N, C-alpha and C positions, 0 to 999 in steps of 0.2 A: 305735674312733676311736684314733689316735694321741697322743700328748702334743703333739708339733708341731702337731696342730690347735686345740688347747685354747684359748683368750685367755686371754693373762696382762695381770691388772688391779691397778693399785699403789694403797694405802690403810694406812688405820692398823692395826696390828696391837692384838688385843684380848687378854685376858687368857685366854680359851677357845682360843687359839693357841699357849698355851704347850708343851703336850706336844708339839703336831706340831713347834715349833721345836726342841725336843730330840732330836727323832727326825730331822731334818733335820740337825742339828750331826752326831750321832754317827753316820749315815750317811754324811758326808763322809770320816770315818775318816781323819783329821789331827789332830783335837783332844784333845789331854791330859784325864783326866777333871775335873783342877782349871779348865781351860781350859771346858770345858762349864759348869760351876759359874758360872763368871764371865760366861760368856754370857749364861745366865739371869739372873741379878742385873740385868746391863744391860737385858734386856729387861723384868724386873721395873720397873724405874724409869722405864724410855721408858711402861710402859703405867698406872703409877701416878701417874706427873706429867710427862704429856708437855711435852716442852719445858723442862723446867726443867734436869735434867742432860745427859739425852739425848730425842732425838726418834728414833723408831723408825718405819722404811717397812716394809711387807710386799708380797709379789707373791704374789697369790692366782690361783687359775684354779679356777672352779666354787666359790666360798668356800673353798676350801682353799689353807693357806699351803705355799708351794712356794719361796720366798725371803725374807731379811729384813735391812735393813741398819739400821745405830744410828750416827748422828752427834750432834754438840755441838760448841757454842762452847769453844775452851780458855780456860780463866780466866786471868786476868792479861794478853792480849793484846788486838791491834787488829785484828780480822777474821783470825785462827786459829781455825780448826775442825780437830777431829779425827773422822776417819772412823773407829769404836770397832768395827764389827763388820760382818761382811758374810757370808752362808752362803746357799747355793743348793742344794736338792735336787738329789742328782747325776744323777737321771733328766732334771734340767731345765737342767742343766750345756751350756753350748757352744748353747744355744737362744735367746742375746739375754738372759735374765733378769736376769743380772749386770751388765749392761752398763744394761738400764732402771733398775734401780735406782741404779746411781752417777750414770746422768743427772738421776733428780729429785732425789737427795741433793745433785749438784754445785748444781743449778737454785734449790732451795730456800737453800742456802746461799747462794748469790751474791745471792739477794732479799733475804735477811738481813743484805747487808753484810760477807758474808764475802770475802776475798780470797786465801785459802792453805787448802789442805786438806792436814793431814797424815795418812798412812797408817804405821802399824807392822806388821811382818809377820817371819814366821820365814824362815831362812835353810837349813833342812830342803829337802832334796832333795823331800821330799812338797808342799811348798809351792810349787816350780818354776812349774806353772800357774798359780797366784795370783800370783806376781810378773809371769808374762809379760802376765795380764791387766790389771795397773795400767800396764804399759809400753805395753801397746795403746791405754790410755784416755787417754796423754798424762802421767802419772805419773814422775817422773826418783827416781832413787833419790840420797839426798843424804849418806844415812850408813850404817854399817853398825857393828855392835858384836859381834864373834864371842864366843862363850858366854853371851849375853845372859840368855838363857831357861834354858837348861842347857847344861851341857858338850855342844859337839859343834851347840847349836843359837842362831845368832846370830839378831840384830834387823837387819831391813833397814828404813831410815825411807825412804819415798816420798813426796814433796811435788808439788803441784799449783798453780798461780797462777791465779787467775779473774779478776785484775787490781786494780786499786785501789778502794775504797771512799772515800764520800763525807765519812764523820765520823770522826772521830776517838776513839769511845766504846773505853771498854776495857771489857772482858769481866770479870767477877769471878768468876763462877760463882755 
């Protein structure tokens, strides 16, 4: 059986998926050790208090985590949300898992009154496929800050408009 033949389902990740998430993040070979720790902190928050600061979404095949995303409302804004993290097992990249995760995140954000999604990512060469992924999904680079994360590692900020929202509720986190 090949990886492509296994169906992927989206659902809520659980604490038992933490070690698998660490393995996925480390296998991508693009994150520094401190970034791995931050991803696990976000995961822990999403699992312990879903929807409070972060909402987590997992991609599973045969109950095995193969991808993960986390998003949340941006405090102090009207309808702006952040995509905090997305990671897909390298064996599952280019098979539509990231696209499924993003589509579900976008739908959930829109259902919650979101109008704008902000994604921050690295300018390092190893992130070129990630930046191309966001661009294919309609995200537009709106800002670049050189040397943001570290010397030679700038920040690229992508945004995607989901349309207007009906209420003027401000999220304060």
